[in-house]
C-alpha positions, 0 to 999 in steps of 0.5 A, spaced: 835 853 800 841 851 795 846 856 793 845 859 786 852 856 784 849 849 786 843 850 782 846 852 776 851 847 776 851 844 769 850 836 768 852 835 761 858 837 756 853 841 752 851 845 758 858 846 761 861 853 761 868 854 757 874 849 757 873 848 749 880 846 748 878 839 753 871 838 752 869 842 745 867 838 739 872 833 737 877 835 743 881 830 747 877 829 753 870 829 750 872 824 745 875 820 751 868 821 755 864 819 749 868 813 748 867 811 755 875 810 756 877 816 761 884 815 764 885 817 771 887 825 771 889 831 775 885 837 773 889 843 774 886 850 774 884 856 778 878 856 783 871 856 780 873 854 773 869 847 773 873 842 776 868 839 780 863 840 775 867 836 770 868 830 774 861 830 776 859 830 768 864 825 767 861 820 772 854 822 770 855 821 762 859 814 764 853 812 769 859 810 774 859 810 781 861 816 784 865 818 790 868 824 793 873 826 798 876 833 800 883 833 802 882 838 807 878 833 811 880 826 809 885 822 810 888 815 809 882 811 812 877 815 808 881 813 802 881 806 804 874 806 805 872 808 798 877 803 795 873 798 799 866 800 797 869 801 790 871 793 790 864 791 792 862 795 785 867 791 782 871 797 781 870 801 775 868 807 779 870 815 779 874 817 785 874 825 785 879 828 790 878 836 791 884 840 793 889 833 792 895 838 793 893 838 800 894 830 801 900 828 804 905 823 801 902 818 805 895 819 803 897 820 796 901 813 796 895 810 799 891 811 792 897 808 788 894 801 788 887 802 787 889 807 781 894 802 778 889 796 778 883 800 775 879 799 782 878 807 781 879 812 776 882 818 780 880 825 778 884 830 782 883 837 782 888 842 784 889 849 783 897 848 784 902 845 779 901 838 780 909 837 778 910 840 785 904 837 789 903 830 786 908 825 788 911 822 781 908 815 782 901 818 782 902 823 777 905 818 772 899 814 772 894 820 771 893 825 765 894 832 767 889 836 764 890 844 764 883 848 765 883 855 763 880 861 766 873 863 764 873 869 759 868 875 759 863 872 754 863 865 758 862 869 765 857 874 762 853 868 759 853 865 766 850 872 769 845 872 764 843 865 766 843 866 773 838 873 772 833 869 768 833 863 773 832 868 779 827 872 775 823 866 773 823 863 780 822 870 784 817 873 779 821 879 778 825 883 773 832 884 774 835 889 769 843 887 768 845 894 766 852 893 768 857 887 769 864 890 770 864 890 777 861 883 778 866 880 773 872 884 777 870 881 783 869 874 781 876 874 778 874 869 773 871 864 778 864 862 776 862 860 783 865 867 786 861 870 781 854 867 782 855 868 790 856 875 789 850 876 784 846 872 789 848 877 794 846 883 790 840 880 789 838 878 796 839 885 798 834 887 793 827 884 793 823 888 788 825 889 781 831 893 781 837 894 776 844 891 777 849 897 776 857 897 778 856 902 784 850 898 787 855 892 786 861 895 789 857 898 795 854 891 797 860 887 796 865 891 800 860 890 806 860 883 805 867 880 802 874 880 805 879 884 801 884 879 800 881 872 798 886 867 798 882 863 792 880 869 788 883 875 783 887 878 789 891 872 791 894 872 784 895 880 783 898 880 790 903 874 788 904 878 782 906 884 785 911 881 790 915 877 784 915 883 780 918 887 786 923 882 787 925 882 780 925 889 780 930 890 785 925 894 790 926 890 797 921 895 800 915 894 795 917 886 796 916 886 804 910 890 803 907 885 799 910 879 803 906 882 809 900 883 805 900 875 804 902 873 811 897 878 814 892 874 810 894 867 812 897 865 805 901 858 805 908 860 807 911 854 802 907 857 796 911 864 798 917 860 799 916 856 792 915 862 788 922 865 791 925 859 789 923 859 782 925 867 782 932 865 784 934 861 778 929 865 773 931 872 775 938 872 779 941 865 776 949 866 775 949 873 777 949 871 784 949 863 785 948 864 793 941 866 791 938 859 789 942 856 796 938 861 800 931 861 797 932 853 798 934 854 805 928 858 806 923 853 803 926 848 808 926 852 814 919 854 813 917 847 812 920 845 819 917 851 823 911 855 820 908 861 822 909 865 826 917 865 826 918 863 819 915 870 817 922 873 819 926 868 814 921 869 808 923 877 810 930 876 810 930 872 803 925 877 800 930 882 802 936 878 799 933 877 793 930 884 791 937 887 793 941 882 789 944 882 782 939 880 776 940 875 770 935 871 766 941 868 762 940 861 765 933 861 764 933 864 757 939 858 755 934 853 757 928 856 753 933 857 747 936 850 747 929 847 748 927 851 742 933 848 738 931 841 740 924 843 737 926 845 731 932 841 729 930 834 732 934 828 735 941 830 732 946 825 733 951 825 738 958 826 736 961 819 735 967 821 740 962 823 746 959 816 745 959 811 751 962 804 749 960 799 754 961 793 748 967 791 744 963 792 738 961 799 740 969 800 741 970 797 734 966 802 730 969 808 733 965 809 739 969 814 744 975 814 740 978 821 740 975 823 746 979 828 750 979 827 757 979 834 760 983 833 766 989 830 762 990 837 760 993 844 763 987 847 767 983 841 766 981 844 760 981 842 752 978 845 746 974 840 743 967 839 740 961 837 744 955 840 740 952 835 734 955 837 727 948 841 725 949 846 730 956 847 732 958 853 735 951 855 736 950 859 743 945 858 748 947 861 754 949 868 753 952 871 760 949 878 762 952 885 764 953 883 772 960 882 775 960 875 776 957 873 769 962 878 766 968 874 769 964 868 766 964 871 759 971 873 759 973 866 761 968 863 755 971 868 750 978 865 752 977 858 752 972 857 746 975 862 741 974 860 734 968 856 736 963 860 740 963 867 738 963 870 745 
């Protein structure tokens, strides 16, 4: 018998749950589907939010041949076999690849030609950031659509639909008295929600009432405490990062141990520490970024079990380090300014002058070459006139950045108010 999650899988956009920003009336992806002009795409979102279902709906709506591969058990050979089959259909086929982030560079390379020539329309599904996990040439040929977690109303509606289905099929009454425990266990994952509900129902053959206590008792007996694809996965990595940011090496190592014991991907852990080193430590300790990058590369080379030691060393170092988010804030402040003020002209003395005409109209004239001056520094304007003197980087109160602020104040007095 099929699982309840498979039985209740939607087969049209009208019955599809959530993601109204993509498939609601007038939304970008729905318009593309209705026009029959669907691009190759990467569907990025948490587990159980409808990535596979959406791919199936697209294929069914467009009545196109549909091929499905899982990156866990498919390789270059399987990709090439599908491409050849797609050629026999004259192209214009859907190729769905689940967990595309698990494909190696070579495996992703094998898709490029077929995607570029339109032999297949690729739909890749991933729970990981495609900027890190999908090679640039393939990513540039795809549109990335971000799927959001399902909200409470969506999940309750799904439970009601499942209850009604089971009542009709099994000719019994199910009283859905409380849903909080089921929703908490699901972590926003529709598939996990239905699996948990089906498990509870299978333990009670007659008419019965679904309560939080009943759900907790049954699920705790059957489900693992740590699910790498469920809510706890996100909760524990969140606790780990916040412990690092909060300078608590003991808590950081504890949450690290929880992830290691569960078999979490070491590169996932190392990648998050690499981001934190730049975001939360920055110039308060520039060596943090170097160590975090070395940790990532070392984990990539040796894997478990030995890489646990490198992860631990790096976590303790990052947690114990001075903290500053000034660089992180600087780029966000600058991006906000770009959004607000648009494409301000480059000051003429900073412009390159590769042609005679450009030199004649003043490009590069009056530019002061810093190395011609004492201390390799000379005061001149580098920002556009419209935002002259605006500060984006504000050093924070730690030993290294106090020195940075002092140097900037001395060098840029009268221009930047440090």
